[in-house]
N, CA, C and O atoms as CSV, one atom per row, in Angstrom:
chain,resi,resn,atom,element,x,y,z
A,1,MET,N,N,137.687,89.376,73.193
A,1,MET,CA,C,136.087,88.617,73.005
A,1,MET,C,C,137.008,87.793,72.602
A,1,MET,O,O,138.101,88.020,72.082
A,2,GLU,N,N,136.362,86.577,72.949
A,2,GLU,CA,C,136.844,85.378,72.334
A,2,GLU,C,C,135.444,84.122,71.723
A,2,GLU,O,O,134.316,83.952,72.186
A,3,ASN,N,N,135.946,83.628,70.869
A,3,ASN,CA,C,135.287,82.935,69.925
A,3,ASN,C,C,134.419,81.326,70.895
A,3,ASN,O,O,135.314,80.564,71.263
A,4,LYS,N,N,133.454,80.973,71.161
A,4,LYS,CA,C,132.623,79.685,71.463
A,4,LYS,C,C,133.789,79.001,71.781
A,4,LYS,O,O,134.661,79.421,71.021
A,5,GLY,N,N,134.259,78.113,72.565
A,5,GLY,CA,C,134.536,76.972,72.374
A,5,GLY,C,C,135.826,76.892,71.646
A,5,GLY,O,O,136.178,75.742,71.384
A,6,SER,N,N,136.722,77.982,71.204
A,6,SER,CA,C,137.437,78.515,71.256
A,6,SER,C,C,138.885,79.156,71.707
A,6,SER,O,O,138.903,80.273,71.190
A,7,SER,N,N,139.802,79.002,72.256
A,7,SER,CA,C,140.827,79.887,72.631
A,7,SER,C,C,141.479,80.832,71.574
A,7,SER,O,O,142.683,81.086,71.532
A,8,ILE,N,N,140.457,81.356,70.664
A,8,ILE,CA,C,141.701,81.942,69.515
A,8,ILE,C,C,140.860,83.564,70.068
A,8,ILE,O,O,139.784,83.666,70.656
A,9,PRO,N,N,141.897,84.784,69.582
A,9,PRO,CA,C,140.397,85.159,69.946
A,9,PRO,C,C,139.786,86.023,68.873
A,9,PRO,O,O,140.712,85.757,68.107
A,10,ARG,N,N,139.389,86.445,68.494
A,10,ARG,CA,C,138.617,87.037,67.671
A,10,ARG,C,C,139.517,88.881,67.062
A,10,ARG,O,O,139.875,89.890,67.671
A,11,PRO,N,N,139.532,88.508,65.815
A,11,PRO,CA,C,140.531,89.857,65.757
A,11,PRO,C,C,139.592,91.056,65.510
A,11,PRO,O,O,138.382,90.953,65.308
A,12,HIS,N,N,140.362,92.313,65.553
A,12,HIS,CA,C,139.489,93.419,65.462
A,12,HIS,C,C,138.384,93.689,63.814
A,12,HIS,O,O,138.734,93.695,62.634
A,13,GLY,N,N,136.948,93.887,64.480
A,13,GLY,CA,C,136.276,93.824,63.708
A,13,GLY,C,C,135.653,92.898,63.061
A,13,GLY,O,O,135.174,92.981,61.930
A,14,GLY,N,N,135.651,91.948,63.819
A,14,GLY,CA,C,135.375,90.001,63.396
A,14,GLY,C,C,135.916,89.378,62.441
A,14,GLY,O,O,135.923,88.154,62.312
A,15,LYS,N,N,136.538,90.393,61.508
A,15,LYS,CA,C,137.567,89.572,60.092
A,15,LYS,C,C,138.543,89.720,60.413
A,15,LYS,O,O,139.081,90.726,60.876
A,16,LEU,N,N,138.997,88.529,60.174
A,16,LEU,CA,C,140.845,88.053,59.670
A,16,LEU,C,C,140.601,88.132,58.053
A,16,LEU,O,O,139.788,87.480,57.400
A,17,ILE,N,N,141.613,89.199,57.551
A,17,ILE,CA,C,141.726,89.193,56.222
A,17,ILE,C,C,143.232,88.845,55.846
A,17,ILE,O,O,144.257,89.132,56.466
A,18,ASN,N,N,143.068,88.111,54.594
A,18,ASN,CA,C,144.268,87.907,54.182
A,18,ASN,C,C,144.516,88.231,52.760
A,18,ASN,O,O,143.667,87.969,51.908
A,19,LYS,N,N,145.347,88.642,52.545
A,19,LYS,CA,C,145.638,89.467,50.448
A,19,LYS,C,C,146.713,89.203,50.243
A,19,LYS,O,O,147.487,89.805,49.499
A,20,PHE,N,N,147.083,87.470,51.407
A,20,PHE,CA,C,148.845,86.897,50.123
A,20,PHE,C,C,147.823,87.113,48.851
A,20,PHE,O,O,146.764,87.740,48.885
A,21,ALA,N,N,148.329,86.522,47.864
A,21,ALA,CA,C,148.122,87.063,46.478
A,21,ALA,C,C,149.341,86.949,45.654
A,21,ALA,O,O,150.273,87.388,46.328
A,22,THR,N,N,149.710,86.590,44.603
A,22,THR,CA,C,151.188,85.815,44.144
A,22,THR,C,C,150.030,86.543,42.369
A,22,THR,O,O,148.815,86.527,42.168
A,23,ARG,N,N,151.411,87.151,41.338
A,23,ARG,CA,C,151.402,87.387,40.689
A,23,ARG,C,C,152.473,87.611,39.857
A,23,ARG,O,O,153.352,88.462,39.987
A,24,LYS,N,N,152.268,86.350,38.536
A,24,LYS,CA,C,153.365,86.456,37.759
A,24,LYS,C,C,153.702,87.636,36.518
A,24,LYS,O,O,154.903,87.903,36.495
A,25,ASN,N,N,153.067,88.221,35.719
A,25,ASN,CA,C,153.677,89.334,34.882
A,25,ASN,C,C,153.239,90.126,35.639
A,25,ASN,O,O,152.127,89.893,36.113
A,26,THR,N,N,154.011,91.443,36.057
A,26,THR,CA,C,154.279,92.531,36.616
A,26,THR,C,C,154.897,93.069,35.564
A,26,THR,O,O,154.653,94.272,35.476
A,27,ASP,N,N,155.604,92.654,34.728
A,27,ASP,CA,C,156.391,93.797,33.229
A,27,ASP,C,C,154.662,94.292,32.759
A,27,ASP,O,O,153.519,93.843,32.846
A,28,GLY,N,N,155.556,95.790,32.100
A,28,GLY,CA,C,154.712,96.720,32.009
A,28,GLY,C,C,154.216,97.067,32.567
A,28,GLY,O,O,153.649,98.072,32.139
A,29,LEU,N,N,153.943,96.742,33.776
A,29,LEU,CA,C,153.082,98.257,35.138
A,29,LEU,C,C,153.742,98.650,35.341
A,29,LEU,O,O,154.883,98.190,35.393
A,30,PHE,N,N,153.169,100.400,35.715
A,30,PHE,CA,C,153.441,101.427,36.354
A,30,PHE,C,C,153.913,100.785,37.942
A,30,PHE,O,O,153.356,99.767,38.354
A,31,SER,N,N,154.913,101.438,38.714
A,31,SER,CA,C,155.945,100.916,39.756
A,31,SER,C,C,155.963,101.596,40.313
A,31,SER,O,O,155.489,102.651,39.891
A,32,ILE,N,N,156.392,101.570,41.389
A,32,ILE,CA,C,156.198,103.114,42.290
A,32,ILE,C,C,157.262,102.678,43.772
A,32,ILE,O,O,156.751,101.922,44.598
A,33,GLU,N,N,158.550,103.138,43.994
A,33,GLU,CA,C,159.392,103.015,45.174
A,33,GLU,C,C,158.844,103.283,46.682
A,33,GLU,O,O,158.886,104.447,47.080
A,34,ILE,N,N,158.431,102.469,47.377
A,34,ILE,CA,C,157.968,102.712,48.498
A,34,ILE,C,C,159.284,103.157,49.630
A,34,ILE,O,O,160.407,103.327,49.155
A,35,ALA,N,N,159.073,103.315,51.027
A,35,ALA,CA,C,159.639,103.335,52.020
A,35,ALA,C,C,159.467,102.158,52.659
A,35,ALA,O,O,158.438,101.576,52.315
A,36,ILE,N,N,160.321,101.441,53.720
A,36,ILE,CA,C,159.702,100.464,54.582
A,36,ILE,C,C,158.907,100.853,55.176
A,36,ILE,O,O,157.973,100.057,55.084
A,37,ASP,N,N,158.545,102.009,56.065
A,37,ASP,CA,C,157.606,101.774,56.859
A,37,ASP,C,C,156.283,101.742,55.953
A,37,ASP,O,O,155.486,101.111,56.648
A,38,LEU,N,N,155.805,102.005,55.069
A,38,LEU,CA,C,155.014,102.228,54.200
A,38,LEU,C,C,154.486,100.085,53.831
A,38,LEU,O,O,153.514,99.432,54.211
A,39,ARG,N,N,155.454,99.781,53.144
A,39,ARG,CA,C,155.757,98.108,53.677
A,39,ARG,C,C,155.315,97.331,54.136
A,39,ARG,O,O,154.667,96.349,53.773
A,40,ASN,N,N,155.924,98.058,55.780
A,40,ASN,CA,C,155.109,96.847,57.364
A,40,ASN,C,C,153.786,97.107,56.859
A,40,ASN,O,O,153.282,96.047,56.487
A,41,ASP,N,N,152.678,98.541,56.623
A,41,ASP,CA,C,152.109,98.766,56.921
A,41,ASP,C,C,151.309,97.945,55.408
A,41,ASP,O,O,150.120,97.660,55.550
A,42,ILE,N,N,151.874,97.653,54.247
A,42,ILE,CA,C,151.118,96.969,53.294
A,42,ILE,C,C,150.748,95.409,53.518
A,42,ILE,O,O,149.866,94.650,53.119
A,43,GLU,N,N,151.933,95.321,54.405
A,43,GLU,CA,C,152.187,93.610,54.944
A,43,GLU,C,C,151.256,93.574,55.716
A,43,GLU,O,O,150.440,92.702,55.419
A,44,ASN,N,N,150.888,94.459,57.062
A,44,ASN,CA,C,150.613,94.147,58.444
A,44,ASN,C,C,148.439,94.166,57.345
A,44,ASN,O,O,147.303,93.844,57.692
A,45,ILE,N,N,149.052,94.718,56.110
A,45,ILE,CA,C,147.225,94.648,55.832
A,45,ILE,C,C,146.714,92.814,55.049
A,45,ILE,O,O,145.888,91.901,55.075
A,46,ALA,N,N,148.173,93.397,54.352
A,46,ALA,CA,C,148.018,91.015,54.126
A,46,ALA,C,C,148.009,90.171,54.447
A,46,ALA,O,O,147.748,89.080,53.940
A,47,ASP,N,N,148.544,90.751,56.184
A,47,ASP,CA,C,148.446,89.120,56.842
A,47,ASP,C,C,147.758,89.375,57.839
A,47,ASP,O,O,148.170,88.663,58.755
A,48,GLY,N,N,146.592,90.261,58.302
A,48,GLY,CA,C,145.317,90.200,58.173
A,48,GLY,C,C,145.424,91.220,59.775
A,48,GLY,O,O,144.454,91.803,60.260
A,49,THR,N,N,146.459,91.222,60.209
A,49,THR,CA,C,146.903,92.218,61.141
A,49,THR,C,C,146.140,93.570,61.013
A,49,THR,O,O,145.879,93.743,62.204
A,50,PHE,N,N,145.804,94.247,60.607
A,50,PHE,CA,C,145.321,95.279,60.507
A,50,PHE,C,C,143.484,95.018,60.156
A,50,PHE,O,O,142.894,95.998,59.702
A,51,SER,N,N,142.933,94.139,60.308
A,51,SER,CA,C,142.078,93.495,59.660
A,51,SER,C,C,141.346,94.308,61.033
A,51,SER,O,O,141.802,94.325,62.176
A,52,PRO,N,N,139.758,95.132,60.421
A,52,PRO,CA,C,139.214,94.412,59.292
A,52,PRO,C,C,140.012,95.037,57.508
A,52,PRO,O,O,139.543,94.672,56.430
A,53,LEU,N,N,140.923,95.749,57.608
A,53,LEU,CA,C,140.859,96.805,56.318
A,53,LEU,C,C,141.769,95.988,55.427
A,53,LEU,O,O,142.925,95.671,55.708
A,54,GLU,N,N,141.100,95.679,54.298
A,54,GLU,CA,C,141.294,95.160,53.326
A,54,GLU,C,C,142.361,95.474,52.038
A,54,GLU,O,O,142.639,94.909,50.980
A,55,GLY,N,N,142.919,97.064,52.952
A,55,GLY,CA,C,143.732,97.949,51.720
A,55,GLY,C,C,143.478,99.043,52.274
A,55,GLY,O,O,142.462,99.260,52.935
A,56,PHE,N,N,144.761,100.177,51.964
A,56,PHE,CA,C,144.747,101.428,51.826
A,56,PHE,C,C,143.415,102.342,52.185
A,56,PHE,O,O,142.413,102.113,51.507
A,57,MET,N,N,143.344,103.263,53.105
A,57,MET,CA,C,141.735,103.726,53.393
A,57,MET,C,C,140.924,104.545,52.721
A,57,MET,O,O,141.222,105.678,53.097
A,58,GLY,N,N,139.742,104.622,51.640
A,58,GLY,CA,C,139.392,104.774,51.223
A,58,GLY,C,C,138.912,106.731,51.624
A,58,GLY,O,O,139.392,106.978,52.730
A,59,GLN,N,N,138.306,107.773,51.151
A,59,GLN,CA,C,138.321,108.830,52.248
A,59,GLN,C,C,137.479,109.310,53.338
A,59,GLN,O,O,137.677,110.325,54.006
A,60,ASP,N,N,136.444,108.414,53.459
A,60,ASP,CA,C,135.178,108.624,53.914
A,60,ASP,C,C,135.751,107.704,55.035
A,60,ASP,O,O,135.570,108.339,56.074
A,61,ASP,N,N,136.345,106.536,55.330
A,61,ASP,CA,C,137.609,105.982,55.802
A,61,ASP,C,C,138.515,107.079,56.894
A,61,ASP,O,O,138.690,107.168,58.109
A,62,PHE,N,N,138.833,107.623,55.987
A,62,PHE,CA,C,140.374,108.652,56.260
A,62,PHE,C,C,139.777,109.297,57.025
A,62,PHE,O,O,139.992,109.212,58.234
A,63,GLU,N,N,138.615,110.339,56.350
A,63,GLU,CA,C,138.049,111.333,57.355
A,63,GLU,C,C,137.115,111.078,58.566
A,63,GLU,O,O,136.903,111.990,59.366
A,64,SER,N,N,136.691,110.152,58.679
A,64,SER,CA,C,136.470,109.313,59.858
A,64,SER,C,C,136.909,109.536,61.192
A,64,SER,O,O,136.654,110.286,62.134
A,65,VAL,N,N,137.976,108.212,60.790
A,65,VAL,CA,C,139.568,108.182,61.870
A,65,VAL,C,C,139.852,109.472,61.760
A,65,VAL,O,O,139.572,109.885,62.885
A,66,VAL,N,N,140.206,110.333,61.174
A,66,VAL,CA,C,141.620,111.833,61.350
A,66,VAL,C,C,139.273,112.097,62.741
A,66,VAL,O,O,139.048,111.930,63.940
A,67,LYS,N,N,138.445,112.467,61.703
A,67,LYS,CA,C,138.120,113.142,63.313
A,67,LYS,C,C,137.512,112.297,63.619
A,67,LYS,O,O,136.411,112.648,63.196
A,68,SER,N,N,137.342,111.153,64.175
A,68,SER,CA,C,136.446,110.390,65.521
A,68,SER,C,C,136.842,109.555,66.040
A,68,SER,O,O,136.079,109.052,66.866
A,69,GLY,N,N,138.415,108.842,65.852
A,69,GLY,CA,C,139.491,107.943,65.613
A,69,GLY,C,C,138.631,106.684,65.815
A,69,GLY,O,O,138.820,105.856,66.705
A,70,HIS,N,N,137.568,106.634,64.788
A,70,HIS,CA,C,136.838,105.124,64.116
A,70,HIS,C,C,136.631,104.782,62.472
A,70,HIS,O,O,136.600,105.703,61.655
A,71,LEU,N,N,136.573,104.181,62.300
A,71,LEU,CA,C,135.943,103.617,60.702
A,71,LEU,C,C,134.452,104.525,60.837
A,71,LEU,O,O,133.820,105.096,61.726
A,72,LYS,N,N,134.343,104.284,59.478
A,72,LYS,CA,C,132.814,105.137,59.413
A,72,LYS,C,C,132.162,103.882,59.041
A,72,LYS,O,O,131.790,103.867,57.868
A,73,ASN,N,N,131.931,102.863,59.696
A,73,ASN,CA,C,131.492,101.627,60.687
A,73,ASN,C,C,131.113,101.801,61.660
A,73,ASN,O,O,130.066,101.372,62.147
A,74,GLY,N,N,132.173,102.698,62.285
A,74,GLY,CA,C,132.233,103.255,63.834
A,74,GLY,C,C,133.015,102.048,65.045
A,74,GLY,O,O,132.945,101.952,66.270
A,75,LEU,N,N,133.908,101.079,63.741
A,75,LEU,CA,C,135.711,100.409,64.437
A,75,LEU,C,C,135.705,101.305,65.016
A,75,LEU,O,O,135.144,102.370,64.757
A,76,ALA,N,N,136.511,100.942,66.154
A,76,ALA,CA,C,137.271,101.856,66.991
A,76,ALA,C,C,139.221,102.396,66.144
A,76,ALA,O,O,139.899,101.815,66.992
A,77,TRP,N,N,139.821,102.758,65.594
A,77,TRP,CA,C,140.928,103.000,64.446
A,77,TRP,C,C,141.562,104.305,64.393
A,77,TRP,O,O,140.967,105.328,64.054
A,78,THR,N,N,142.757,104.248,64.729
A,78,THR,CA,C,142.823,105.573,65.266
A,78,THR,C,C,144.036,106.311,64.293
A,78,THR,O,O,143.868,107.482,63.952
A,79,ILE,N,N,144.835,105.824,64.015
A,79,ILE,CA,C,145.747,106.248,62.754
A,79,ILE,C,C,145.007,106.310,61.321
A,79,ILE,O,O,144.000,105.605,61.246
A,80,PRO,N,N,145.306,106.944,60.338
A,80,PRO,CA,C,144.594,107.157,59.062
A,80,PRO,C,C,146.307,105.708,58.046
A,80,PRO,O,O,147.445,106.172,57.974
A,81,ILE,N,N,146.058,104.379,57.543
A,81,ILE,CA,C,146.723,104.005,57.056
A,81,ILE,C,C,145.917,104.184,55.289
A,81,ILE,O,O,144.846,104.164,54.681
A,82,ILE,N,N,147.351,104.352,55.152
A,82,ILE,CA,C,147.184,105.855,53.310
A,82,ILE,C,C,147.929,105.243,53.134
A,82,ILE,O,O,148.587,104.735,54.043
A,83,LEU,N,N,148.262,104.911,51.152
A,83,LEU,CA,C,149.825,105.561,50.488
A,83,LEU,C,C,149.221,107.398,50.230
A,83,LEU,O,O,148.272,107.956,49.679
A,84,ASP,N,N,150.365,107.768,50.957
A,84,ASP,CA,C,150.104,109.309,50.689
A,84,ASP,C,C,151.927,109.394,49.210
A,84,ASP,O,O,153.147,109.254,49.296
A,85,VAL,N,N,150.867,109.709,48.080
A,85,VAL,CA,C,152.122,110.326,47.070
A,85,VAL,C,C,152.117,111.249,46.896
A,85,VAL,O,O,151.383,112.012,47.523
A,86,ASN,N,N,152.937,111.645,45.954
A,86,ASN,CA,C,152.548,112.908,44.782
A,86,ASN,C,C,151.978,112.945,43.841
A,86,ASN,O,O,151.718,112.014,43.079
A,87,GLU,N,N,151.555,114.614,43.723
A,87,GLU,CA,C,150.331,114.769,42.597
A,87,GLU,C,C,150.118,114.060,41.015
A,87,GLU,O,O,149.140,113.850,40.297
A,88,ARG,N,N,151.256,113.876,40.931
A,88,ARG,CA,C,152.446,113.040,39.254
A,88,ARG,C,C,152.146,111.904,39.564
A,88,ARG,O,O,151.782,111.228,38.602
A,89,THR,N,N,152.147,111.172,40.961
A,89,THR,CA,C,152.441,109.552,40.566
A,89,THR,C,C,150.646,109.660,40.919
A,89,THR,O,O,149.804,109.381,40.065
A,90,ALA,N,N,150.450,109.917,41.716
A,90,ALA,CA,C,148.567,109.945,41.760
A,90,ALA,C,C,148.395,109.823,40.444
A,90,ALA,O,O,148.086,108.757,39.911
A,91,ALA,N,N,148.642,111.242,39.639
A,91,ALA,CA,C,148.359,110.917,38.091
A,91,ALA,C,C,148.336,109.650,37.428
A,91,ALA,O,O,147.285,109.047,37.206
A,92,GLU,N,N,149.321,109.286,37.149
A,92,GLU,CA,C,150.142,108.318,37.051
A,92,GLU,C,C,149.369,106.974,37.035
A,92,GLU,O,O,148.939,106.349,36.066
A,93,ILE,N,N,149.266,106.526,39.130
A,93,ILE,CA,C,148.334,105.163,38.854
A,93,ILE,C,C,146.736,105.166,38.567
A,93,ILE,O,O,145.813,104.364,38.702
A,94,LYS,N,N,146.889,106.390,38.136
A,94,LYS,CA,C,145.135,106.862,38.011
A,94,LYS,C,C,144.733,106.446,36.670
A,94,LYS,O,O,143.687,105.852,36.407
A,95,ASP,N,N,145.583,106.778,35.888
A,95,ASP,CA,C,145.867,106.477,34.920
A,95,ASP,C,C,145.955,104.783,34.101
A,95,ASP,O,O,145.475,104.193,33.133
A,96,ALA,N,N,147.010,104.523,35.369
A,96,ALA,CA,C,147.536,103.058,35.391
A,96,ALA,C,C,146.331,102.166,35.241
A,96,ALA,O,O,146.212,101.208,34.477
A,97,GLY,N,N,145.133,102.823,36.421
A,97,GLY,CA,C,144.743,101.474,36.770
A,97,GLY,C,C,144.942,100.763,38.213
A,97,GLY,O,O,144.064,100.737,39.076
A,98,GLU,N,N,145.926,100.325,38.313
A,98,GLU,CA,C,146.822,99.443,39.268
A,98,GLU,C,C,148.706,99.926,39.055
A,98,GLU,O,O,149.218,100.862,38.441
A,99,ALA,N,N,149.246,98.933,39.774
A,99,ALA,CA,C,150.506,100.046,40.424
A,99,ALA,C,C,151.398,98.783,40.803
A,99,ALA,O,O,150.675,97.816,41.043
A,100,ILE,N,N,153.021,98.451,40.952
A,100,ILE,CA,C,153.876,97.517,41.442
A,100,ILE,C,C,153.838,98.281,42.573
A,100,ILE,O,O,153.637,99.487,42.428
A,101,LEU,N,N,153.960,97.917,43.464
A,101,LEU,CA,C,154.815,98.432,45.092
A,101,LEU,C,C,155.908,97.600,45.208
A,101,LEU,O,O,155.861,96.370,45.213
A,102,LYS,N,N,157.299,98.573,45.340
A,102,LYS,CA,C,158.820,98.057,45.613
A,102,LYS,C,C,158.995,98.815,46.492
A,102,LYS,O,O,158.615,99.986,46.513
A,103,ASN,N,N,159.771,98.069,47.578
A,103,ASN,CA,C,161.135,98.947,48.514
A,103,ASN,C,C,161.957,98.297,48.130
A,103,ASN,O,O,161.827,97.081,48.272
A,104,ASN,N,N,163.198,98.851,47.456
A,104,ASN,CA,C,164.594,98.456,47.776
A,104,ASN,C,C,164.442,97.644,45.907
A,104,ASN,O,O,165.141,96.713,45.509
A,105,GLY,N,N,163.541,98.231,45.239
A,105,GLY,CA,C,164.015,96.922,43.746
A,105,GLY,C,C,162.983,95.628,44.628
A,105,GLY,O,O,163.612,94.607,44.349
A,106,ASP,N,N,162.411,95.417,45.043
A,106,ASP,CA,C,162.233,94.088,45.649
A,106,ASP,C,C,160.204,94.597,45.159
A,106,ASP,O,O,159.606,95.625,45.477
A,107,HIS,N,N,159.751,93.546,44.437
A,107,HIS,CA,C,158.387,94.143,43.800
A,107,HIS,C,C,157.455,92.755,44.634
A,107,HIS,O,O,157.288,91.561,44.382
A,108,PHE,N,N,157.010,93.693,45.712
A,108,PHE,CA,C,156.381,92.361,47.064
A,108,PHE,C,C,154.804,93.401,46.608
A,108,PHE,O,O,154.321,94.041,47.542
A,109,ALA,N,N,154.520,93.445,46.045
A,109,ALA,CA,C,152.490,94.036,46.497
A,109,ALA,C,C,152.086,95.115,44.587
A,109,ALA,O,O,152.540,96.029,43.898
A,110,VAL,N,N,150.764,93.924,44.633
A,110,VAL,CA,C,149.685,95.345,43.660
A,110,VAL,C,C,149.315,95.626,43.944
A,110,VAL,O,O,148.521,95.038,44.679
A,111,LEU,N,N,149.320,97.430,43.751
A,111,LEU,CA,C,148.125,98.252,43.877
A,111,LEU,C,C,147.266,97.836,42.938
A,111,LEU,O,O,147.767,97.377,41.912
A,112,ASN,N,N,145.809,97.890,43.049
A,112,ASN,CA,C,144.512,98.372,42.211
A,112,ASN,C,C,143.952,99.014,43.147
A,112,ASN,O,O,143.806,98.726,44.335
A,113,VAL,N,N,143.438,100.496,42.160
A,113,VAL,CA,C,143.759,101.882,42.417
A,113,VAL,C,C,142.033,101.783,42.418
A,113,VAL,O,O,141.529,101.005,41.608
A,114,GLU,N,N,141.281,102.446,43.181
A,114,GLU,CA,C,139.564,102.041,43.884
A,114,GLU,C,C,139.195,103.617,44.054
A,114,GLU,O,O,138.243,104.078,43.425
A,115,GLU,N,N,140.145,104.605,45.113
A,115,GLU,CA,C,140.281,105.671,45.025
A,115,GLU,C,C,141.337,106.727,45.185
A,115,GLU,O,O,142.325,106.314,45.792
A,116,ILE,N,N,141.394,108.099,44.765
A,116,ILE,CA,C,142.348,108.746,44.696
A,116,ILE,C,C,141.537,109.909,45.540
A,116,ILE,O,O,140.372,109.989,45.149
A,117,TYR,N,N,141.837,110.753,46.512
A,117,TYR,CA,C,141.321,111.738,46.879
A,117,TYR,C,C,142.797,112.706,47.807
A,117,TYR,O,O,143.562,112.022,48.487
A,118,SER,N,N,143.047,114.388,47.707
A,118,SER,CA,C,144.421,114.444,48.764
A,118,SER,C,C,143.693,114.863,50.003
A,118,SER,O,O,142.503,114.577,50.135
A,119,PHE,N,N,144.290,115.466,50.830
A,119,PHE,CA,C,143.668,115.935,52.192
A,119,PHE,C,C,144.809,116.889,53.177
A,119,PHE,O,O,145.974,117.181,52.906
A,120,ASP,N,N,144.416,117.055,53.763
A,120,ASP,CA,C,145.195,118.370,54.413
A,120,ASP,C,C,146.225,117.579,55.210
A,120,ASP,O,O,145.653,117.013,56.142
A,121,LYS,N,N,147.379,117.360,55.189
A,121,LYS,CA,C,148.416,116.843,55.473
A,121,LYS,C,C,148.855,117.525,57.061
A,121,LYS,O,O,149.165,116.818,58.020
A,122,ILE,N,N,148.801,119.124,57.090
A,122,ILE,CA,C,148.901,119.238,58.683
A,122,ILE,C,C,147.872,119.311,59.714
A,122,ILE,O,O,148.005,119.557,60.913
A,123,GLY,N,N,146.557,118.988,58.869
A,123,GLY,CA,C,145.229,119.519,59.388
A,123,GLY,C,C,145.199,117.545,60.591
A,123,GLY,O,O,145.085,117.190,61.764
A,124,MET,N,N,145.381,116.947,59.256
A,124,MET,CA,C,145.560,115.837,59.766
A,124,MET,C,C,146.554,114.913,60.504
A,124,MET,O,O,146.288,113.732,60.729
A,125,SER,N,N,147.825,115.564,60.908
A,125,SER,CA,C,148.726,115.914,62.097
A,125,SER,C,C,148.535,116.138,63.304
A,125,SER,O,O,149.090,115.832,64.359
A,126,ARG,N,N,147.156,117.060,62.814
A,126,ARG,CA,C,146.545,117.796,64.609
A,126,ARG,C,C,146.402,117.261,64.839
A,126,ARG,O,O,146.972,116.937,65.880
A,127,ALA,N,N,145.401,116.316,64.215
A,127,ALA,CA,C,143.949,115.801,65.009
A,127,ALA,C,C,144.513,115.064,65.242
A,127,ALA,O,O,144.672,114.806,66.436
A,128,VAL,N,N,145.376,114.013,63.885
A,128,VAL,CA,C,145.829,112.285,65.115
A,128,VAL,C,C,147.001,112.690,65.979
A,128,VAL,O,O,146.852,112.595,67.197
A,129,TYR,N,N,147.819,113.003,65.635
A,129,TYR,CA,C,148.395,113.076,66.430
A,129,TYR,C,C,148.618,114.183,68.030
A,129,TYR,O,O,149.135,114.076,69.143
A,130,GLN,N,N,147.878,115.178,67.252
A,130,GLN,CA,C,147.702,116.091,68.515
A,130,GLN,C,C,149.850,116.999,68.502
A,130,GLN,O,O,150.580,117.269,69.456
A,131,THR,N,N,150.098,117.169,66.882
A,131,THR,CA,C,151.134,118.219,67.072
A,131,THR,C,C,150.865,119.979,66.181
A,131,THR,O,O,151.702,120.873,66.315
């Protein structure tokens, strides 16, 4: 689908997301070391590749994607985009409210915690990837 009078295609979901931001003072914030594939997901959220996502999926969107292949608003989305951490890290993030995400020591994102939930990893893998 294209915009009238423009050759630029409309972004998935109709809204291009730009979450790039700078924050100079990160001293004292809790930090999480993450793998490169998760860093790629974060960069895809920030640059709009994953539009209309504005962050990691909350539980409602996660469950909807796993069950139906759609976000809760009905938009097609087949793979959950989540930050999966262990219970200890989840508790520390919840207490902190925000955290620095880093990869190979490079601080590249600030996570604002909105929701923490658990899920059945095996059930999710079977539903999404048929494995």
